[in-house]
LUMKOL-862543 format. One record per residue (C-alpha): residue number from 1; residue in three letters; x, y, z. Coordinates in pm, 1 decimal, always signed. Example, Ala and Ser with C-alpha at 12.3 -4.5 7.8 and 13.67 -1.06 7.14 Angstrom:
<nodes>
NODE  seq  type      east     north        up
NODE    1   ALA   +1230.0    -450.0    +780.0
NODE    2   SER   +1367.0    -106.0    +714.0
</nodes>
This chain:
<nodes>
NODE  seq  type      east     north        up
NODE    1   MET   +2240.5   +1756.2   +1515.5
NODE    2   ASP   +2539.0   +1595.2   +1691.2
NODE    3   GLY   +2866.4   +1511.1   +1521.1
NODE    4   SER   +2789.0   +1140.0   +1495.6
NODE    5   PHE   +2469.7   +1197.0   +1299.8
NODE    6   LYS   +2630.9   +1466.5   +1085.7
NODE    7   ARG   +2846.0   +1190.3    +938.9
NODE    8   VAL   +2531.5    +996.6    +847.1
NODE    9   ASP   +2377.7   +1308.8    +696.0
NODE   10   ALA   +2686.7   +1375.7    +485.3
NODE   11   TYR   +2719.7   +1007.8    +389.4
NODE   12   LEU   +2368.4    +993.3    +247.8
NODE   13   ASP   +2415.6   +1318.7     +57.7
NODE   14   ALA   +2735.4   +1177.7     -91.4
NODE   15   HIS   +2551.5    +860.1    -202.2
NODE   16   LYS   +2259.6   +1042.1    -362.2
NODE   17   ARG   +2352.4    +935.3    -714.9
NODE   18   GLU   +2413.5    +576.4    -610.8
NODE   19   MET   +2071.0    +563.7    -446.5
NODE   20   ALA   +1903.9    +693.0    -763.0
NODE   21   GLU   +2088.5    +441.2    -979.2
NODE   22   ALA   +1994.1    +155.4    -745.0
NODE   23   LEU   +1628.9    +256.2    -767.3
NODE   24   ALA   +1644.7    +282.9   -1147.4
NODE   25   LYS   +1803.4     -61.3   -1174.2
NODE   26   MET   +1551.2    -215.8    -934.6
NODE   27   VAL   +1259.1     -74.8   -1135.4
NODE   28   GLY   +1390.9    -258.6   -1439.7
NODE   29   ILE   +1332.0    -589.2   -1260.5
NODE   30   ARG    +962.4    -669.9   -1289.8
NODE   31   SER    +802.7    -767.8    -960.8
NODE   32   ILE    +431.3    -820.1   -1027.2
NODE   33   SER    +217.5   -1078.8    -850.7
NODE   34   PRO    +144.6   -1399.4   -1044.5
NODE   35   GLU    -223.6   -1333.0    -976.4
NODE   36   SER    -185.9   -1012.5   -1180.2
NODE   37   GLY      +1.4   -1180.0   -1464.0
NODE   38   GLY    +356.7   -1135.7   -1333.2
NODE   39   GLY    +634.1   -1364.1   -1220.5
NODE   40   GLY    +655.1   -1256.9    -855.6
NODE   41   GLU    +930.1   -1088.8    -655.9
NODE   42   GLY   +1209.2   -1345.8    -690.3
NODE   43   LYS   +1448.5   -1162.2    -923.7
NODE   44   ARG   +1404.0    -830.8    -745.9
NODE   45   ALA   +1469.3    -999.6    -412.5
NODE   46   ASP   +1788.1   -1150.4    -559.8
NODE   47   PHE   +1909.1    -803.1    -660.6
NODE   48   LEU   +1838.5    -645.9    -321.8
NODE   49   GLN   +1980.8    -939.0    -127.5
NODE   50   GLY   +2297.7    -908.6    -333.8
NODE   51   LEU   +2334.6    -540.3    -244.0
NODE   52   LEU   +2282.7    -599.9    +127.4
NODE   53   GLN   +2526.3    -888.3    +138.5
NODE   54   LYS   +2786.9    -689.6     -55.0
NODE   55   TRP   +2759.6    -423.1    +217.6
NODE   56   GLY   +2820.9    -685.7    +485.5
NODE   57   PHE   +2469.6    -750.6    +614.6
NODE   58   LYS   +2328.7   -1091.2    +696.0
NODE   59   VAL   +1998.1   -1139.7    +519.2
NODE   60   LYS   +1728.0   -1389.3    +611.6
NODE   61   ARG   +1509.9   -1484.8    +317.1
NODE   62   TYR   +1157.5   -1609.4    +380.0
NODE   63   ALA    +960.2   -1748.8     +86.2
NODE   64   TYR    +600.4   -1867.5     +90.0
NODE   65   VAL    +435.7   -2057.5    -196.4
NODE   66   ASP    +120.3   -1895.1    -332.0
NODE   67   LYS    -182.1   -2055.8    -495.9
NODE   68   THR      -8.4   -2049.1    -835.9
NODE   69   GLY    +286.4   -2247.9    -698.5
NODE   70   THR    +517.0   -1944.5    -709.6
NODE   71   ARG    +762.1   -1878.3    -425.7
NODE   72   ARG    +711.7   -1524.0    -291.0
NODE   73   PRO   +1029.9   -1408.3    -112.0
NODE   74   SER   +1066.4   -1140.7    +154.5
NODE   75   LEU   +1400.3   -1022.0    +295.3
NODE   76   VAL   +1477.1    -939.0    +658.4
NODE   77   THR   +1796.1    -781.7    +789.7
NODE   78   LYS   +1891.1    -610.5   +1113.6
NODE   79   PHE   +2177.8    -402.5   +1250.0
NODE   80   GLY   +2266.0    -290.0   +1602.0
NODE   81   ALA   +2272.2    -428.5   +1954.7
NODE   82   GLY   +1981.1    -237.7   +2105.7
NODE   83   LYS   +1718.9    -417.0   +2314.8
NODE   84   LYS   +1448.5    -255.0   +2104.3
NODE   85   THR   +1429.4    -243.8   +1727.7
NODE   86   LEU   +1288.2     +12.2   +1490.4
NODE   87   TRP   +1158.7    -176.5   +1188.5
NODE   88   VAL   +1121.9      -6.6    +851.6
NODE   89   ILE    +881.6    -208.5    +638.3
NODE   90   ALA    +878.4    -156.7    +261.7
NODE   91   HIS    +733.9    -380.0      -9.0
NODE   92   ILE    +903.2    -501.9    -324.5
NODE   93   ASP    +602.7    -599.2    -535.9
NODE   94   THR    +430.0    -358.2    -773.9
NODE   95   VAL    +110.0    -330.8    -971.0
NODE   96   SER    +117.7    -360.0   -1350.7
NODE   97   GLU    +177.0     -57.1   -1570.1
NODE   98   GLY    -187.4     -16.6   -1673.2
NODE   99   ASP    -242.9    +159.6   -2006.7
NODE  100   ARG    +108.1    +162.1   -2149.3
NODE  101   SER     +20.1    +430.2   -2406.3
NODE  102   LEU     -10.2    +684.7   -2123.1
NODE  103   TRP    +355.5    +642.9   -2024.7
NODE  104   LYS    +616.9    +885.6   -2158.1
NODE  105   THR    +897.3    +643.1   -2069.5
NODE  106   ASP    +923.5    +264.9   -2051.4
NODE  107   PRO    +755.3    +180.5   -1717.4
NODE  108   PHE   +1001.4    -102.7   -1658.4
NODE  109   LYS   +1318.7     +84.0   -1740.7
NODE  110   GLY   +1410.1    +327.3   -1463.9
NODE  111   VAL   +1484.0    +669.7   -1609.2
NODE  112   ILE   +1674.3    +932.8   -1408.5
NODE  113   LYS   +1573.2   +1280.7   -1519.1
NODE  114   ASN   +1536.8   +1625.4   -1361.2
NODE  115   GLY   +1597.5   +1504.7   -1006.0
NODE  116   ARG   +1348.5   +1220.2   -1036.6
NODE  117   VAL   +1344.2    +850.0   -1116.7
NODE  118   PHE   +1058.5    +744.7   -1344.5
NODE  119   GLY    +911.9    +394.8   -1370.8
NODE  120   ARG    +649.3    +162.3   -1229.8
NODE  121   GLY    +702.7    +113.3    -858.6
NODE  122   THR    +942.3    +405.1    -807.9
NODE  123   ASN    +695.8    +573.7    -574.1
NODE  124   ASP    +510.9    +264.1    -455.1
NODE  125   ASN    +727.5    +140.2    -291.3
NODE  126   GLY   +1074.1    +157.2    -445.1
NODE  127   GLN   +1166.4    +491.7    -294.1
NODE  128   ALA   +1111.6    +344.6     +52.8
NODE  129   VAL   +1302.2     +26.0     -29.7
NODE  130   ILE   +1614.9    +216.4    -131.7
NODE  131   ALA   +1586.1    +476.6    +145.3
NODE  132   SER   +1558.8    +206.8    +412.3
NODE  133   ILE   +1856.2      -2.9    +299.6
NODE  134   PHE   +2078.7    +302.3    +256.7
NODE  135   ALA   +1981.9    +424.4    +605.9
NODE  136   LEU   +2094.1     +83.5    +732.3
NODE  137   ARG   +2419.9    +109.8    +537.7
NODE  138   ALA   +2490.2    +465.6    +654.5
NODE  139   LEU   +2450.5    +374.9   +1021.8
NODE  140   LYS   +2687.1     +80.3    +982.1
NODE  141   GLU   +2957.9    +251.5    +778.9
NODE  142   CYS   +2956.6    +572.6    +981.6
NODE  143   GLY   +2989.4    +385.5   +1311.6
NODE  144   THR   +2702.0    +587.5   +1454.8
NODE  145   ALA   +2603.0    +542.7   +1820.2
NODE  146   MET   +2255.4    +386.2   +1824.2
NODE  147   LYS   +1996.8    +379.5   +2102.3
NODE  148   LYS   +1803.2    +105.4   +1925.7
NODE  149   SER   +1865.7    -143.9   +1650.2
NODE  150   ILE   +1732.5     -90.8   +1300.3
NODE  151   GLY   +1559.7    -367.2   +1109.7
NODE  152   VAL   +1454.1    -358.5    +747.3
NODE  153   VAL   +1188.9    -581.3    +593.6
NODE  154   LEU   +1148.8    -590.6    +216.4
NODE  155   ALA    +816.2    -764.8    +187.4
NODE  156   ALA    +631.7    -950.0     -87.3
NODE  157   ASP    +264.2    -946.1    -183.2
NODE  158   GLU    +157.8    -610.5     -36.4
NODE  159   GLU     -48.1    -510.4    -339.2
NODE  160   LEU    -282.9    -808.3    -306.9
NODE  161   GLY    -320.5    -839.0     +68.0
NODE  162   SER     +20.0    -946.6    +211.6
NODE  163   GLN     -80.4   -1308.1    +276.7
NODE  164   TYR    +254.3   -1423.2    +134.4
NODE  165   GLY    +440.9   -1130.1    +286.9
NODE  166   ILE    +392.9    -957.7    +621.4
NODE  167   VAL     +95.3   -1170.6    +731.1
NODE  168   SER    +310.3   -1484.3    +704.0
NODE  169   LEU    +620.2   -1312.9    +844.1
NODE  170   MET    +426.0   -1220.3   +1158.4
NODE  171   LYS    +422.4   -1590.3   +1247.3
NODE  172   GLU    +802.6   -1622.8   +1236.7
NODE  173   GLY    +872.4   -1450.8   +1570.2
NODE  174   ILE   +1073.0   -1171.4   +1408.1
NODE  175   PHE    +903.2    -876.9   +1576.8
NODE  176   GLY    +907.6    -811.2   +1951.2
NODE  177   LYS    +650.0    -642.2   +2173.0
NODE  178   GLY    +894.5    -364.8   +2258.3
NODE  179   ASP    +963.0    -291.9   +1891.4
NODE  180   SER    +814.5     -13.2   +1683.9
NODE  181   VAL    +741.2      +9.4   +1314.9
NODE  182   VAL    +757.5    +271.4   +1041.7
NODE  183   VAL    +579.6    +190.0    +715.5
NODE  184   PRO    +688.6    +435.9    +443.4
NODE  185   ASP    +397.3    +355.2    +212.6
NODE  186   SER    +190.3    +671.5    +228.5
NODE  187   GLY    +261.9   +1040.3    +274.4
NODE  188   ASN    +262.9   +1377.7    +109.6
NODE  189   GLU    +520.6   +1598.5     -60.3
NODE  190   ARG    +583.6   +1798.9    +258.3
NODE  191   GLY    +637.8   +1497.9    +481.6
NODE  192   ASP    +428.5   +1651.1    +757.3
NODE  193   GLU    +159.8   +1380.5    +790.3
NODE  194   ILE    +191.5   +1070.9   +1008.0
NODE  195   GLU     -77.2    +811.6    +942.8
NODE  196   ILE    -194.3    +635.7   +1259.8
NODE  197   SER    -527.9    +489.8   +1147.9
NODE  198   GLU    -682.4    +328.3    +841.2
NODE  199   LYS   -1039.5    +274.5    +728.7
NODE  200   GLY   -1193.1     -67.0    +699.2
NODE  201   SER   -1244.0    -193.8    +346.1
NODE  202   LEU   -1486.8    -412.8    +155.1
NODE  203   TRP   -1443.0    -526.8    -203.7
NODE  204   ILE   -1774.3    -656.1    -332.7
NODE  205   ARG   -1873.4    -837.3    -652.0
NODE  206   PHE   -2231.9    -789.2    -772.2
NODE  207   THR   -2381.4   -1032.1   -1022.7
NODE  208   ILE   -2710.5    -910.0   -1168.5
NODE  209   LYS   -2906.7   -1183.8   -1343.4
NODE  210   GLY   -3179.4   -1099.0   -1593.6
NODE  211   ARG   -3288.6   -1265.2   -1916.3
NODE  212   GLN   -3110.2   -1221.7   -2247.6
NODE  213   VAL   -3328.2   -1150.6   -2552.8
NODE  214   HIS   -3317.8    -972.0   -2888.9
NODE  215   ALA   -3282.7    -595.7   -2843.8
NODE  216   SER   -3589.4    -536.6   -3062.0
NODE  217   MET   -3807.8    -716.6   -2806.0
NODE  218   PRO   -3697.1    -584.4   -2465.4
NODE  219   GLN   -4039.7    -651.3   -2315.2
NODE  220   THR   -3973.2   -1024.6   -2335.9
NODE  221   GLY   -3649.8   -1012.3   -2138.9
NODE  222   ILE   -3493.6    -859.5   -1829.1
NODE  223   ASN   -3215.3    -608.9   -1901.7
NODE  224   ALA   -2950.7    -686.4   -1641.5
NODE  225   TYR   -2745.6    -382.1   -1740.3
NODE  226   MET   -3032.4    -135.4   -1686.5
NODE  227   HIS   -3119.6    -297.4   -1355.7
NODE  228   ALA   -2756.5    -264.1   -1251.0
NODE  229   ILE   -2760.0    +107.6   -1334.6
NODE  230   ARG   -3072.3    +166.3   -1125.4
NODE  231   PHE   -2939.4     -46.2    -841.1
NODE  232   PHE   -2600.2    +125.5    -820.4
NODE  233   ASP   -2755.6    +469.9    -846.5
NODE  234   PHE   -2983.1    +393.2    -550.5
NODE  235   LEU   -2706.2    +219.3    -352.9
NODE  236   ASP   -2463.8    +508.1    -407.7
NODE  237   ARG   -2707.9    +767.9    -276.2
NODE  238   TYR   -2817.0    +547.0     +15.6
NODE  239   LEU   -2469.6    +460.0    +143.6
NODE  240   TYR   -2324.1    +809.1    +110.4
NODE  241   GLU   -2623.6    +955.9    +293.6
NODE  242   LYS   -2635.9    +701.4    +575.9
NODE  243   TYR   -2260.9    +671.7    +642.1
NODE  244   ASN   -2172.8   +1039.4    +612.0
NODE  245   GLY   -2022.7   +1098.0    +957.6
NODE  246   ARG   -1672.4   +1226.9   +1025.4
NODE  247   GLU   -1409.5   +1083.8   +1255.3
NODE  248   LYS   -1072.7   +1207.0   +1376.7
NODE  249   PRO    -797.8   +1188.1   +1257.6
NODE  250   PHE    -948.9   +1128.5    +910.4
NODE  251   HIS    -989.2   +1415.3    +664.6
NODE  252   THR   -1243.3   +1226.8    +452.3
NODE  253   ARG   -1572.4   +1045.5    +509.4
NODE  254   SER   -1646.3    +684.6    +419.1
NODE  255   THR   -1645.1    +614.9     +45.6
NODE  256   PHE   -1843.9    +369.3    -166.4
NODE  257   GLU   -1736.3    +356.9    -529.5
NODE  258   VAL   -1842.9    +134.0    -817.8
NODE  259   THR   -1519.4     +46.8    -995.1
NODE  260   LYS   -1454.3    -254.2   -1218.0
NODE  261   HIS   -1710.3    -359.7   -1479.9
NODE  262   GLU   -1684.6    -691.0   -1659.0
NODE  263   LYS   -1757.9    -720.9   -2029.4
NODE  264   ASN   -2106.3    -854.2   -2094.8
NODE  265   LEU   -2169.4    -883.2   -2471.3
NODE  266   ASP   -2003.6    -845.2   -2811.2
NODE  267   SER   -2319.0    -747.3   -2999.2
NODE  268   THR   -2516.9    -424.5   -2981.4
NODE  269   ASN   -2851.1    -586.3   -3065.0
NODE  270   ILE   -2875.8    -812.7   -2761.6
NODE  271   ILE   -3034.9    -732.0   -2424.8
NODE  272   PRO   -2776.9    -845.3   -2166.5
NODE  273   GLY   -2887.7   -1113.8   -1928.6
NODE  274   THR   -2592.5   -1090.0   -1691.4
NODE  275   GLU   -2403.1    -792.3   -1550.4
NODE  276   VAL   -2102.7    -818.2   -1317.9
NODE  277   SER   -1968.2    -507.1   -1146.0
NODE  278   TYR   -1759.5    -430.3    -839.9
NODE  279   MET   -1763.6    -183.3    -552.5
NODE  280   ASP   -1476.5     -62.5    -335.1
NODE  281   CYS   -1592.6     +52.5      +9.8
NODE  282   ARG   -1356.9    +236.8    +246.7
NODE  283   VAL   -1536.7    +273.2    +578.9
NODE  284   LEU   -1448.1    +480.3    +884.1
NODE  285   PRO   -1376.3    +265.8   +1194.0
NODE  286   ARG   -1688.0    +402.9   +1366.7
NODE  287   TYR   -1904.8    +198.0   +1129.1
NODE  288   PRO   -1888.5    -184.5   +1158.7
NODE  289   LEU   -1842.2    -350.4    +820.9
NODE  290   ASP   -2111.8    -604.3    +907.8
NODE  291   ARG   -2364.9    -319.7    +928.1
NODE  292   VAL   -2262.6    -186.9    +587.7
NODE  293   LEU   -2277.9    -533.5    +434.9
NODE  294   THR   -2620.5    -599.3    +585.7
NODE  295   ASP   -2753.7    -278.8    +431.0
NODE  296   ILE   -2610.0    -363.2     +90.4
NODE  297   SER   -2752.6    -716.1     +96.8
NODE  298   ARG   -3094.3    -589.3    +206.0
NODE  299   ILE   -3107.2    -333.0     -74.9
NODE  300   ALA   -3005.4    -599.6    -328.0
NODE  301   LYS   -3320.7    -795.5    -235.5
NODE  302   LEU   -3562.4    -505.9    -283.1
NODE  303   ASP   -3837.0    -538.2    -544.5
NODE  304   SER   -3747.8    -189.2    -674.1
NODE  305   PHE   -3514.7    -340.0    -931.1
NODE  306   GLY   -3773.2    -555.8   -1102.4
NODE  307   LYS   -3731.4    -926.4   -1161.1
NODE  308   ALA   -3352.5    -919.6   -1183.5
NODE  309   LYS   -3170.7   -1117.2    -916.3
NODE  310   ILE   -2871.3    -954.4    -749.9
NODE  311   LYS   -2601.4   -1168.3    -590.2
NODE  312   VAL   -2366.2   -1001.8    -341.7
NODE  313   GLU   -2021.7   -1154.3    -281.0
NODE  314   VAL   -1744.2   -1017.4     -60.5
NODE  315   PHE   -1407.4   -1119.6    -205.7
NODE  316   LYS   -1187.4    -904.3     +14.5
NODE  317   ARG   -1252.2    -767.1    +360.7
NODE  318   GLU   -1028.2    -576.8    +599.9
NODE  319   ASP   -1181.1    -463.2    +926.8
NODE  320   ALA   -1023.1    -150.3   +1071.5
NODE  321   ALA    -753.8    -212.0   +1333.2
NODE  322   LYS    -724.9     -13.3   +1654.0
NODE  323   PRO    -529.8    +304.0   +1570.3
NODE  324   THR    -176.9    +370.1   +1688.2
NODE  325   SER    -181.3    +615.7   +1977.4
NODE  326   GLU     -53.3    +966.3   +1911.6
NODE  327   ARG    +149.1    +916.4   +2230.8
NODE  328   ALA    +320.0    +600.3   +2101.6
NODE  329   GLU    +699.4    +624.2   +2105.1
NODE  330   VAL    +730.9    +583.9   +1728.8
NODE  331   VAL    +489.5    +871.1   +1662.8
NODE  332   VAL    +651.6   +1101.0   +1918.1
NODE  333   SER    +998.8   +1014.3   +1785.6
NODE  334   LEU    +893.1   +1080.4   +1426.3
NODE  335   LYS    +755.1   +1421.1   +1519.2
NODE  336   LYS   +1079.5   +1508.2   +1700.5
NODE  337   ALA   +1292.6   +1388.0   +1410.0
NODE  338   LEU   +1096.2   +1591.7   +1157.4
NODE  339   LYS   +1116.4   +1900.4   +1375.7
NODE  340   LYS   +1489.8   +1854.3   +1426.4
NODE  341   LEU   +1587.1   +1765.9   +1070.3
NODE  342   ARG   +1334.1   +1967.4    +871.5
NODE  343   GLY   +1184.3   +2222.2   +1107.8
NODE  344   ILE    +829.0   +2102.2   +1043.7
NODE  345   ASP    +544.6   +2022.5   +1281.3
NODE  346   ALA    +389.3   +1695.3   +1169.3
NODE  347   LYS     +25.4   +1606.9   +1234.4
NODE  348   CYS    -145.8   +1271.5   +1274.1
NODE  349   ILE    -401.0   +1160.0   +1015.2
NODE  350   GLY    -607.5    +862.3    +900.8
NODE  351   ILE    -629.4    +732.6    +543.5
NODE  352   GLY    -859.0    +522.9    +328.4
NODE  353   GLY    -584.1    +308.8    +180.2
NODE  354   GLY    -453.4      -4.6    +344.0
NODE  355   THR     -92.1     -70.0    +444.3
NODE  356   VAL    +105.8    -337.6    +626.3
NODE  357   ALA     +71.1    -131.8    +944.4
NODE  358   LYS    -258.1    -309.8   +1009.7
NODE  359   PRO    -126.3    -653.4   +1117.3
NODE  360   PHE    +119.6    -484.3   +1353.0
NODE  361   ARG    -153.7    -273.8   +1512.1
NODE  362   GLU    -368.2    -583.3   +1553.2
NODE  363   ARG     -84.8    -742.3   +1753.0
NODE  364   GLY     -20.3    -440.9   +1973.5
NODE  365   ILE    +299.0    -326.9   +1798.4
NODE  366   PRO    +282.9     +51.2   +1739.5
NODE  367   ALA    +309.8    +135.9   +1369.6
NODE  368   ALA    +331.0    +475.9   +1202.6
NODE  369   VAL    +289.7    +517.9    +828.0
NODE  370   TRP    +506.9    +800.9    +699.8
NODE  371   SER    +714.1    +909.6    +402.5
NODE  372   THR    +774.3   +1212.2    +182.3
NODE  373   GLN    +619.9   +1154.1    -157.7
NODE  374   TYR    +372.7   +1272.4    -414.4
NODE  375   GLU     +40.3   +1086.9    -417.5
NODE  376   ILE     +90.1    +921.7    -756.4
NODE  377   ALA     +87.5    +550.1    -672.6
NODE  378   HIS     -52.4    +329.2    -952.1
NODE  379   GLN     -61.7    +620.9   -1196.2
NODE  380   PRO    +111.7    +639.6   -1535.4
NODE  381   ASN    +450.8    +816.8   -1535.4
NODE  382   GLU    +503.2    +728.8   -1170.5
NODE  383   PHE    +816.5    +881.3   -1020.4
NODE  384   ALA   +1021.7    +923.5    -703.9
NODE  385   VAL   +1193.3   +1249.1    -615.1
NODE  386   ILE   +1556.9   +1169.0    -541.5
NODE  387   SER   +1601.4   +1438.8    -275.0
NODE  388   GLN   +1293.2   +1311.8     -90.1
NODE  389   MET   +1432.8    +958.4     -94.4
NODE  390   VAL   +1763.0   +1077.8     +52.2
NODE  391   ASP   +1594.2   +1290.6    +317.0
NODE  392   ASP   +1367.1   +1002.9    +421.0
NODE  393   ALA   +1672.2    +780.2    +466.2
NODE  394   LYS   +1810.1   +1042.8    +704.4
NODE  395   VAL   +1491.7   +1030.9    +911.1
NODE  396   PHE   +1500.0    +650.3    +935.2
NODE  397   ALA   +1859.3    +662.5   +1053.4
NODE  398   TYR   +1794.6    +945.9   +1300.1
NODE  399   LEU   +1513.9    +749.2   +1467.6
NODE  400   CYS   +1772.0    +495.1   +1586.1
NODE  401   THR   +2021.6    +743.2   +1732.4
</nodes>
């Protein structure tokens, strides 16, 4: 580690408490999509823009109006004079708290305790937000020599597909072909995994139509709930058996899970005539999503499920993008940085989750998904480890030197 970067290293260590306090304060500003019952990212964007401007950075604010009429802001800032830019992309929206009774602290009041910050969005993706802007600040204030510029994007709408975030920002001409991207939105507690590929995904709504009757006379009706049970049991076994192959660099096979179930009736003594359930499919790139969807639709039409009619609707689809090459500069640089700063040998992996790396990969811009974090996104009592946040900021800064 040369003398110039040692100043950055020491600077970030010295600002450890300030980073934790910034994260705790940010968590207290709700930033949930209007489609999930929230007010959007506006107030959180105001807070972060204020910090960046106080530190002397010029911030470009892009806001796109969603279907509810809400403006969804993203922030973009850049520092350095390099011909190429390393972009660190973090998102500022969060999911809701879920079952509040499972939380030991107020999910929307950041609590600093035992080297951690607790609250909704601390891990996903607040840790990355604070680490990225403090890396930017450290490089500027330490006067560090930089081989490439650093850009930070604090994006809206990641949790529900990024249409009002990165997908729209891609059309603004911000990112260049020679640029590279780090997305700190997945990782493990050792920080030794670099995600270069993601599965395709299908979110499917199934509506099973039967005939509602009195529960004492089931023979006169068609029990949509029972038909749904039989259908999903068959579909589960079929899909997991047919699409059971493995593919590098993924550790897991394709998954097909029945998830959400809509309420059908209020009374116990009624045979339900309608059942609505959902499936989340995460499919290895080797399997085209059209093939999976064709199989599901064919099975839904089988006579095996009696006279019930099954309607299949895809309400979200993400085909797998071409993976980032293990030889891409951003991947090689990340491995070198982790070896230099932490003495670890990182490996490349694939994941089932989706990140904003996908639109960059689709446009030929190499993107690596990496961070140091526990896999607790969307869980109650979510937290960020302060030391991991500081150490990740050091890696982001080192990648530019």
